[in-house]
PAKOLSE-383642 format. One record per residue: residue in one letter; z, y negated, x negated of N, C-alpha, C, O in turn. Coordinates in steps of 0.2 Angstrom, whole numbers, plus 5000, padded with zeros to 4 digits. Layout:
N
AZYXZYXZYXZYX ...
***
This chain:
458
M498048134996498548144988499048214990499348214995 T499148244985499948314987500348254982500248214978 T500848284984501748274983502048314981502048354985 V502248334976502648404973503348364972503448304970 E503848414975504648414975504848494976504348534978 E505348514976505848564975506548564982506848514984 R506648634983506948624989507448684987507548714982 T507748694993508348764989508648774995508948724998 I508548864997508848914998509448934996509548964991 R510248915001510748924997511148985005511348975011 L511149045000511349095003512149105001512449074996 D512549135005513149145005513449205010513249215016 S514149235004514249295008513949355011514249395015 A513449365009513049425010513149485008513649495004 R512849535010512849605009512849604997512549574994 A513249634997513349634991513349704983513649754986 G513149724979513349784977512849804971512349784969 T513149854969512449874961512549964961512850014960 G512249964962511850064960511350064957510950014955 P511250144956510450164953509950124958510050094963 A509550124954508850114956508650164962508850224962 T508150134967508150204968507250234966506850204963 W507050294969506450324965505850264967505550244962 G505850244973505150194973505250144969504750134965 Q506050104969506150034966505950054956505850024952 R506050124956506050154946505250164946505050184940 A504750174952504150204952503850134949503350134945 I503950054953503550034955503749994950503249964947 W504349964947504649934939504349964935504149914931 G504050024933503850044928503250054926503050064920 V502850034932502150024931501949914930501549884926 V502449894936502249844933502749804926502549754922 T503049824925503149814917502849824908502849804903 R502649884913501949904908501249864907500749864903 L501249814913500749794914500649744911500049724909 G501349694908501549624906501249574911501349564917 D500849544907500349484911500149494914500049444918 D499549584915499349574920499849594927499449614931 A500549594929500749634934500649594940500549614945 P500649524938500449484947499949524951499949524957 R499249554948498949564954499349624958499049664962 Y499949644955500449694960500749654966500849684972 N500849594964501149534968501049554975500449584976 L501449544981501149514987501049464988501349424985 R500549444994500449364996500249365003499849405006 L500649315006500649285012500549225011500949195007 D500149205014500049135018500049115026499649135030 L500449075026500649095037500349015039500748965037 P499849015041499948965045500448965050500449025053 L500948905051501448885058501048855062500748805062 T501248915069500848855074501448875081501548915085 P501548825081501648765081501748715072501948765068 P501748675069502148655063502848655065503048655071 R503248655060504048655060504348615056503948595052 P505048575056505348565052505548605047505848655047 A505348575041505648585036506148665035506148715033 S506848605038507548655041507548705044507848755043 R507248695047507148755051506748815049506748875052 V506348795043505848865042506448875036506548945036 L506848845032507048865027507848925031508048975028 A508048895035508548915037508448985041508849025042 D507748995045507249045047507549105039507949145038 L507249055034507049115028507649135026507749185023 T508149095027509049115022509349195027509549245025 E509149185035509249225039508949315036509149365035 L508049275035507749355033508249395027508349455027 L508449315023508649365016509249385016509349435012 R509849365019510349395024510049475025510149525021 M509649465030509449545033509249585030509449645032 H508749595024508449625020508649615012508549565008 D509049675009509349675003508749654997508849614993 S508249684998507749694995507549634992507349624986 L507649564996507349504994507749494988507449464984 R508449504987508649484982509249534977509849524976 T508849574975508849614971508649604965508149574963 R509149634961508849604952508749684949509149724952 L508349704945508349784941508449784935507949764932 L508849804931509249774924508949844922509149884926 P508549864916508749944914509349954910509749914907 H509350034911510350054910510150114907509950164909 G510350104900510550154894509650164895509350124898 E509450234891508550264889508450284896508050244897 D508450304900507950314907508450284910508250294916 G508950254911508950224919508850134921508850084918 L508850144927508650074928509150054936509050094941 E509649994936510049974940509949914943509849854940 Q510049924949509949874955510449854955510949884954 V510549774956511149724958510849694964510249664964 V511049694968511149634979511549594976512149614976 D511249544975511749474975511849464982511449474986 G512549434984512649414991512649324992512849304997 T512449284983512649244984511749224980511249244979 G512149154979511249134977511149094979511349064985 E510549064975509849014976509249024976509149054971 L508849004980508349024980507948954980508048924985 P507348934975507048864977506348864980506048914979 A506148814984505748844988505248764987505348704989 R504548804982504048714981503848694986503648734990 V503748604987503548604994503048544992503148494988 R502548564996502048524995501748484998501348515000 T501648405000501448355003500848315004500648275001 C500648355009499748335010499348325016499448365020 A499048285017498748285024498348355027497948395025 A498648335033498548415038497748435036497848495034 A497148425035496548435032496748475026496548535024 E496948455025497348485017497548515017497548545011 A497848545021498348625022498148685017498348725012 P497448685022497448755021497148765012497348805008 A496748735009496648725002497348684997497148674991 V497848674999498348654997498948744995499148774991 G498848745002499348825004499048874997499448894993 E498248884996497948914992498248924983498348974979 A498148854983498448844976499048854977499248884972 L499648844980500248844979500348924978500748934974 M500048954982500049034981499949054976500249104974 E499149024972499149044965499749034961499949084959 E499948984961500748944957501249004958501749004954 L501449054964502149054966501649134967501949184969 A501049154965501049244965500549254958500449314956 G500349204956500249244948500349204942500149164938 R500849244945501549244936501749324940501849344945 P501949324933502449384935503349364935503649324931 F503549414940504249404941504549434934504149454930 D505249414934505749434927506449444933506949414935 H506049524933506749574937507149564938507449554943 A507549564929508049534929508549484929509049474926 R508249454933508449374932508349354938508849324941 E507649374942507749304948507549374953507249424952 W507849344959507649394965506949394965506649364961 P506549454970505849454968505449414973504949444975 F505549384975505349344984505449274980505949254978 R504649244981504549134980504349134987503949174991 V504749054988504249024994503948974994504248944989 G503548944996503048894995503348855003503748875007 L502948795003503048755009502448695009502348655004 V502048705015501648625013501748605019501648635024 E501948545018502348505024501448425025501148395021 C501548425030501048365033501348335038501448355044 E501548265036501848215043502648245045502948235050 G502848265037503648305042503648365045504048385050 L503048385043503148465048502848535043502548535038 V503248575046502948625037502448665041502548705045 H501548635039501148695044500948755040500748805042 R501148755033501048835029501548865026501848825021 L501648925027502348955023501848995018501249015019 V501948985013501749025007502349075002502649054997 L502349125004502849195001502449224997501849234998 A502749244992502549304986503049334985503549294986 A503049424984503449454983503449494977502849504976 S503649514973503349584970503649644974504149654977 H503249674972502949734975503749784973504049804978 T504049784969504749814970505149794975505649834977 A504949724977505649714985505249744989505549744995 M504549774990504349794996503749824994503449804988 D503349905000502649895000502449885006502749865011 L501949895005501449865012501649865018501449825022 W501949945020502449975026502949875026502749825029 G503449895022503949845021503849785023504349745026 E503049745020502749695022502849685029503449665031 G502349715034502349735039503049705042503149645044 R503549755042504249765043504449665043504549635048 M504349645036504649615036504349535039504649485040 L503549545039503349465045503649455050503749405053 R503749545053503849535060504549535060504749555066 D505049525057505849525058505849435055506349395056 L505249405051505349345053505149325062505549305066 E504349335062504449305070504949305072505149245074 L505249355073505949375078506249345077506549335082 I506649305069507149265068506849195071507349155072 E506149185072505949115072505849125077505449085080 A506249175084505949155089506749155091506849145097 G507349165088507849135091508349205089508949195090 E508149285085508649315083508849315077508549295072 S509549345076509849355070509649425065509349475066 A509949385059509849445055510749525059510749575056 E511049515061511549535062511149575069511149635070 S510949525074510749565080510249595078510249655080 L509849595075509149635074509249705069508849745068 L509949695066510349745062510449795068510249855068 A510949775073511349815077510449855083510449905086 A510049825083509549865088509449885085509349945087 R509149875077508749925075508949915068508849875064 P509449965066509749985060509149995053508650045053 A509149945048508749965042508949965037509249925033 L508650075034509050075026508950025022508449995020 Q509550015019509449955014509349985004509650035002 P509049965003509050014997509650054993509650114991 L510249974992510850034990511150104993511450154990 Q510950104999510950145004510550225001510750285000 A509750195002509550234998509450254992508950294990 A510050234989509850244980510450324982510550374980 A510850284986511450344986511450404990511950434991 V510850424992510450484996510350504991510650554990 Q509850484986509450504982509750534977509450584976 S510150514975510650524969511550594971511950624968 S511450584978511750664979511650704978511050704976 P511950784978511750834978510950864982510550894979 L510950844990510550844991509950794990509350814992 G510050734987509550694984509150734980508550734981 R509550774973509150794967509150874968509250904963 R509050914975508550944976508150944977507650984976 R508250894981507550874985507050834979506450854980 D507150804974506850794969506450844965505850854963 E506950884965506750944959506350984963505951014959 A506351004968505751034973505050994973504451014972 A505250904973504550904974504350884967503850854968 R504550874963504050904955503950974954503550994950 Q504251024957504051064956503551094962503451144961 H503351064966502751084970502251034966501951064962 W502250974965502050914960501650984954501050994953 C502051004952501651044945501051094946500451094943 E501651134952501251194956500451164957499951184953 R500451124961499851104964499351074958498751074959 L499551054953499251014947498851094944498351104942 T499351124943498951184938498851204942498851264940 A498551214951498251264953497251214953496651234954 G497551154953496851124955496251144951496251194947 P495851094951495151074948495451054941495951014939 R495051074938495351054929494650984931494750934928 R494150974934493850924935493550934940493250984943 I493550854942493050864950492350844952491950864957 F492150804946491550774945491250814943491250784937 L490850864942490550894939490050874934490050894929 D489550804936489150774933489250704934488950674938 P489450684931489950624932489150564927488750574923 A489150484934488650464933488350464924487850484921 A489050414922488550414916489450404911489750354910 P489550474909490150474907490250444899490750434896 E489550424897489550394889490250334890490650314887 L489950314895490250234898490950234895491050174891 A491450294894491950304894492150284885492550244883 A491650314882491650274874491750214871492150184868 T490850214874490650164874490850074876490750014873 D491150074884491250014887492050054887491950104890 P492650044886493050044889493349974893493949974896 G493049944893493049854894492749834902492849784905 R492249924903491849914910492449884917492949904918 L491949854921492249834927492149904932491749954931 F492549894937492649954942492349904948492649854949 P491749914951491449914957491949904962492449934961 N491949874968492549884974492049874980491749824982 A491849924982491649914991491849914997492349944998 L491649895003491949885008491849905014491449865017 L491949945017491549965024491649965031491650015034 R491749905033491949895038491449925045490949895045 S491549965050491350005055491550015061491850065061 P491349975067491850015074491550055076491850085080 A491050085074490850155074491550195074492050195078 L491550205068492050225065492950255068493350305069 A492950165070493450165074493650195080494250195083 V493050225084493050225090492950325089493150365093 A492550335084492550405084493050435081493150495083 V493150415078493950475074494350465079494650525081 E494650415082495050445088494850485093495350495097 R494350495095493750555097493850625095493850675099 V493850635090493750685085494450725083494650785083 A495050655080495750685082495950705089496350745090 A495650695093496050705099496050805101496550845102 E494950805099494750865102495050895096495250955097 L495050875090495450935087496150945087496350985083 G496550915090497250905091497650875084498250895083 V497450845080497750845075497750755075497450715080 S498150725071498050645069497450625066497150665063 D497350565066496650495066496950505057496550515051 A497350515057497450505049497250575044497250575038 A497050635048497150695046496150695046495850725042 V496050675051495150685051494850635048494250635048 L495150595045494950525038494950575031494550615029 L495650565029495750635023495250685023494950685017 G494950745028494750765031494050755030493650795029 A493950695031493150695029492850675022492250695019 A493350625020493550615014493350675008492950665004 S493850745010493750775005493150815004492750835000 H493150825013492450875013491750825008491550845003 Q491650775011491350715006491250744998490950784995 L491850714997491950724990491750794988491350794983 A491850844990491750894990491150924986490950944980 R490950904992489850894994489550854986489150874982 M489950804986489650754984489750774975489250754970 S490350804973490550794964490450884964490850894958 G490350924965490150984965490751024962490751074959 S491350994963491851044965492151054972492451004976 S492151124974492151134981493151124983493351094988 D493451134977494051124979494451044978494651044972 V494651014980494650954977495450944979495850984982 L495750854973496150854976496250784974495850764971 F496950724978496850684979497750654977498250694979 Q497850614975498350584975498550544981498150504982 V498950554983498850524991499450464992499950484991 V499450414994500150384994500250385002499850365007 V500850415001501450415006501950385009502450395006 S501950335015502650285016503250295017503650245017 N503450385017504150395017504550375020505250375020 R504150355026504650295032504750375036504750345042 F504850425037505150485043505550455047505450465053 Q505950425045506550415047506750355052506550295050 P507050355059506950265060507250215056507050155057 A507950235052508150195049507550185042507750155038 A507050195042506850185033506250185037505850165033 S506050195044505250155044505750065044505650035039 E506150045047506249975046506349935041506349875041 S506349995037506749955031506149915028505549935030 V506249855023505849805021506049825011506449785008 S505749885008505649935002505249935001504849915005 T505149964993504650004993505050054992505550064989 M504650104995504750174997503850204996503950244991 A503550204997503050244997503050264988503250244983 Q502550334990502550344983501750414985501450434990 E501950444977501050484978501350554981501850574979 A500850594985500750674986500350714983499750704981 V500550734982499950794979499650834983499950884986 F498850814985498650844989498150904988497550864987 L497950964987497551004986497351054991497751094992 L496651024995496151074999495651114995495151084995 R495751154993495151214995494751204997494751165001 D494051244995493551255000493351215004492951225009 A493451145002493251075008492751085007492951085001 D492251095006491651075006491151135010490551135011 K491751195013491251245016491051225025490551235027 D491451195028491551155034491851115034492451105031 F491351065040491850985040492551025046493151005044 E492651045050493051065055493651095051494251075050 D493451145048493951185045494351135039494951125037 A493851115038494151075031494851005035495450995033 V494450985040495050935045495750975046496250945046 R495451055048496051075052496551105047497151125048 R496251115040496651145037496951095033497351115029 T496751025033497050945028497750945034498250925032 R497650955039498550925044498850985040498950965034 S498951055040499451085037499551045028500051015026 V499051055026499051055017499550985018500150985014 S499350945022499550865022500450865023500850835020 F500450915027500950905031501650935025502150905026 T501550985022501750995016501750945010502350925007 A501250935009501250895003501550825005501850805000 F501650795009502050735012502950725012503250675011 R503050805013503650845013503850825004504450815003 H503550825001503650834993503350754990503050744984 A503450704994503650644990503950594988503750544989 G504150614987504850564985505450614980505750664982 Y505450594974505350594969505550544963505650484963 D505750594958505950534955505250534947504950574943 K505250454950504450454945504250464940503750484938 W504750444935505050444929505150494925505050504919 A505250544929505350634927504650684926504450724921 L504250644933503850684937503150664931502650704930 D503350594928502650594923502750644917502450694914 R503550614915503450674910503050734908502650754904 E503350774915503150854916502350854919502150904920 V502150794919501150794919500750804913500350844912 A501350734909501250724904501250804898500950804893 R501450844899501650894897501050944898500750964894 L500950944906500250974908499450964904499150994900 V499350924906499150874903498850894895498350904893 E499450874892499450884883499350974881499250994876 R499451014887499351094885498651124889498451184889 G498351054892497651074897497751114902497451164903 E498351104907498451124910498651084917499051104921 A498151024918498451014923497850974928497750924926 A497650984930497150984936496750884935497050834934 D496250884937496250814935496250774943495950794948 H496850704941497150704949496650634946496850624940 S496450604948495950534947495850524952495850454952 C495650534958495550534964496350514970496850554972 W496050454972496550434975496450414984495950394986 W497050414988496750374994497550384997497950424998 N497450314999498150265001497750255010497150255011 D497950245015497950255024498250205025498750235027 T498350145024498850085022499050075030499550035032 R498650095035498650085041499350075045499850115043 D499550035048500350045052499950065061499550045064 P500450125060500450165066500750145074500850175080 G500850085072501150025079500549975080500549935084 I499949995075499249945077498749965076498649985070 G498249955081497649975083497049935081497149875080 P496449955081495849905078495649865088495349815089 F496049905091495849875099496349845103496449835109 D496749835098497649785102497149725103496949705108 T497149695099496849615100496049595102495849535103 V495749655103494949645105494549705109494449765108 E494349685113493849735118493749805117493649775111 R493749855116493349925116492749915116492549855116 P492349945115491749935115491249995115491150035111 R490849965123490850015127490050025124489650005129 S489650035119489050045118489250115116489850135117 A488650155114488450225113488650225106488650165103 L489050295102488950255095488650265092488650255086 G488050315093487350275088487250215089486850205084 E487350145094487150105092487650075089487450025087 L488350095088488750065086488950055078489250015074 T488450115076488350135070487750095064487550095058 G487550045070487049995069487549935067487349895063 R488049935069488449855065489049875060489449835057 T488849935059489349935051489049885044488449865042 E489649885042489349825037489849835030490449845029 L489049855025489749875017489449815013488849805012 S489949775010490049715006490249764998490349824997 W490249684994490449714988490949654986490749604983 P491549664987491949584987492349584981492949584981 T492149594977492449594968492449694966492349744968 E492749654957492649704952493449704951493849654953 F493649764947494149774944494149794937493649804933 L494549784936494749804929494949844929495249864934 P494749894922495049974923495750004924496250004920 R495750044929496150074928496350154926495950204927 A496950134924497250204922497350254927497750254931 N496650344924496950404927496450394934496450444937 V496250334934495750314942494950334941494550304936 S494650394946493950404944493650354951493150314952 V494050374955493950364963494750344967495250374968 A494550254971495250254975494950234980494550184979 V495050254985494950234993495650204996496150224994 D495450135001496050135005495950105012495650055013 V496250135018496050145025496450085027497050085027 L496050045028496349965034496249975042495850015045 T496549935045496349925050496049825052496249775051 A495549855055495249775056494949765064494649805067 P495249695065495149695073494349725076493849695076 G494449785079493949815083493249875076492649895075 A493949875073493349925067493949935063494449905062 L493650005059494450045054494050005046493649955047 E494150015040493849985036494150035030494750055028 L493550045027493550095019493450075013492850085010 C494050045010494050005005494050024997494650024995 M493250034993493450114988493350074981492950024982 T493550074976493550084969493350114966493750154965 A492950124962492550174957492550154950492450094947 D492650234946492350194940491750244937491550304937 P491250164936490750184938490450244929489850264929 A490750254926490650314920490550364926490050404925 V490950374934491050434935490550414943490250454946 L490450364944490150354951489850294951490150234950 T488950314953488850214954488850194959489150224964 R488650134960488650074967488150134973488250134979 D487650174969487350194977487750244978488150234983 G487950314973488450344973489050334977489350394979 M489350274978489850244983489850244989490350254993 E489050224990488950184996488850264999488950265005 R488550324995488550374999488950405001488850445006 F489650384996490250425000490650395007490950425011 L490450325006490650285013490450285018490750285023 R489550295016489250305024489250365024489150375030 G489450445020489550505021490150505026490150535031 V490750485024491250495029491250455036491550475041 E490850415037491050375044490350435047490550475051 G489750435045489350515046489550555050489350555056 L490050605045490350645049490650645054490550685059 I491250575053491550585060491350565066491550585071 V490850515066490250505070489750555076489650555082 A489450625068489150655072489750685075489850675081 E490150705071490650745076490950725083491150765088 A490950675084491150645090490550645095490650645101 V490150645092489650625096489350715099489350735104 A489250755094489150825095489750855102489650895107 R490450815101490750855103490550805112490350845116 E490550765112490550725119489750745122489650725128 D489150775119488850795121488750895123488250915126 A489450915120489550995121489751005129489851055132 
***
């Protein structure tokens, strides 16, 4: 039998303040508020088994220290005027923690249900902190810690930093000691820079770069879409999601990157651009590339939402694979420099370009979610098999389907898995069939593996 109760995390005398929202906060807040009841799909979910189990008092004390360390976890967002958004960082307050008590054997199932309770409903960003806590307690000890966060509080990079900091706090560190060792940029600090004259110049330059690339890019990428009539006849069509898990890709991308003197991220994006150009009929390709915007040490330590999209335009991407990869390095560097901006202002400018018929197709998305500090062979042995043999271990699955997504033809995520890299792809069936999705994913893998084999044999 499961029993239910609620406990309270109390915070006093932490940093507090009010100021304009950051560019990242504005961008995500705009998305989730428009989604309404569908907003929970953007919530971040963490169901963490605690080994060994700990007393609830210790877990709640650790979470209090985490709240003290990262302002974003206790930041509310309030509309201000016609085009403003204000962030309010609370230095004092209470956060409820839902507690479910059950037998140890039932803890995973109870944790799963508790996660749905916490993450399955929208956040009221004006009234509540963007962070929810649940505990699964068995025989007086917490066996699972369940956390849900709004995307306004952190992106995936920030989530990784939060988990690392929580582990360090559990090991005995304090917010004060951690921030002294590795200062983390807080959202109010970021907003102060962004609203300064320097920040405004960066914003204007980024939006200008975006609009220049959009007007220069291809008006259509998929020249022969799979079933264009579906856009009108089936507006509620589901978008398939495919997952390619490849040990061979994890090995090959390192080799190709080293041989060409570029990052493995450039190899993957260059291969995706080359494959997309070959399949779509457009020699020029344009991706909206999600950029972490964490190029400075304090930004890399920040638990907040900083990621935004860069516009990446690669011309003649279908001509030569090696050339596409080499040019990806320089093109992406310029694009990434212009990935921080006022999203609301950019959206208005892009809408005007679209209305005049001057905007390129910008419905293809690329998100390399990997943490550069975590590799596929950190926890498992590197395979010794030849690449040709490793390709036989590639797995392709179809985990789910998604509701239609505005301005999305193709969206690809890159993820790190133990012993492999994963390419996760969602596509509009009006544009690309499941067979086409598989051809794209296996094509990206095949390009990189073939290049690695050729250079090994040379």
